[in-house]
N, C-alpha and C positions, 0 to 999 in steps of 0.2 A: 395515536400513532395520528399523523395526516395523512391524507394520501401523498405517495410519491411517486416521482416517473424512475423508474430503477434501469440501471444501466451494465451494462459490463465495463469494466476499465483495464487496457490492456497498455500494461507500465513500460511493454517493448517499444511504446510511441512515446515523442515528444509534442505530439501534435496535438491543440489544444479544441476541444468540440463545444457546443452549447451548453450542452450537460457537465464541461469538467474543466476545470482553470487550472495551469499547471503552471509552479515557479520554480526553475532550474538554477540551480546555486554550484559554481565548480571553487576546490580547493583544494593546490596540488593536484594527485591526480584521483581524486577523492569528487564521482557530481554528487549530488544530493536534488529529488525532484521530491515538489511537493505538490500533489493530487488534491485540490479542492472541488466535492461536487458542486454545481450552480444551485441556488434555489429553486426548490422542490423536487430535486433530484438526489437522487439516492446509488449509492454501488450496490449494486446485487451479487457480482461477481469477480474476480481480477484474473487474468490472463495475465501470459508473458510469452506471446507469440501465440504458438501453439498447445502452450502450457496452458493446466489450468490450476492456479495458487489456491484457489478457496472460493467459495459458496458462503454466502449469509444464510443464516435458517430463514423461515419466513419471518419472525417476531422481529430482527435485527435489520439498523439503517446504518452502512456504513457511510461519512462523506467526506474522509481524510486519510491520505495514505502519502508516506514516506518513506519513501524508495534511498535507500545509498548503493551505490556504485563505486568499484574500484576493480580492474580486470574485467575478467568476466566472473567474478564475486560480489553478492548483492544479499542486503541488509531491506526488511520491508515492514514496518509496521502501520496498524491501522485502528483507527477511531472509530468502534463499533455503540452506536446506541438502542437499547435496547427497555422499551418501557421508560421507568424514569431516569436508568441507569447510563451509566459510562463506562467501557472496557479497552482497551488493546488486546488486539492477538498480533503475533511477530514469528515471520520465518526466516528463514536464511535458504538462500541457492547455493548451491555447492554441484558444479558441473551444469547440468539440466535437472537436477529435481529439486524442489524446494519443497522445504521442511519446516514443521513450529516446530517454534523454540522456547522457553522460557524467558520471563523477563531479566532475571538474569545474564542469560548465556547473552539477548540481547546486546544489552549496558558494554558485558565483555566486549564483546565482538563491534559492535560501533566504538569502543574506547582505542582496541588494537586495531582497527581499519585506517585511525587516526596519526596512532605513532608515527 
C-alpha cells in the first residue's frame, strides 16, 4: 500500500475538509451522506461527535462511507481496503450506541428505512 495521510472522520459534521469530500442527498425524511477521502488520504477512525464508531486495523484503509439518517436513527456502511481486497463493514445507531451489523441486517434496515 502507498503511504496515505490518515485522519479521523466525524460523521456528525457536514463540513468538507481538504481530506474529505461530502455529497448529501435528501429524499423525504431520509438524509444520505457520502463521505469520500481525497487522493492520498484515508480514514483511520470514525466518530460521531464524542462517540467512537470504529477504528481501522493497521493494514486497513477506509476511503468511502455511506451514512443514512432518519430522525435519530442511522445506518453506516464503510468501504475498507486491505492489501488487494475490498470489504464492507456496516453499523447501526440506536440511541447513542453504534453497533456492528451483518450485510443482511443492513440491507433489511435500509429497505425498512425507505418504506
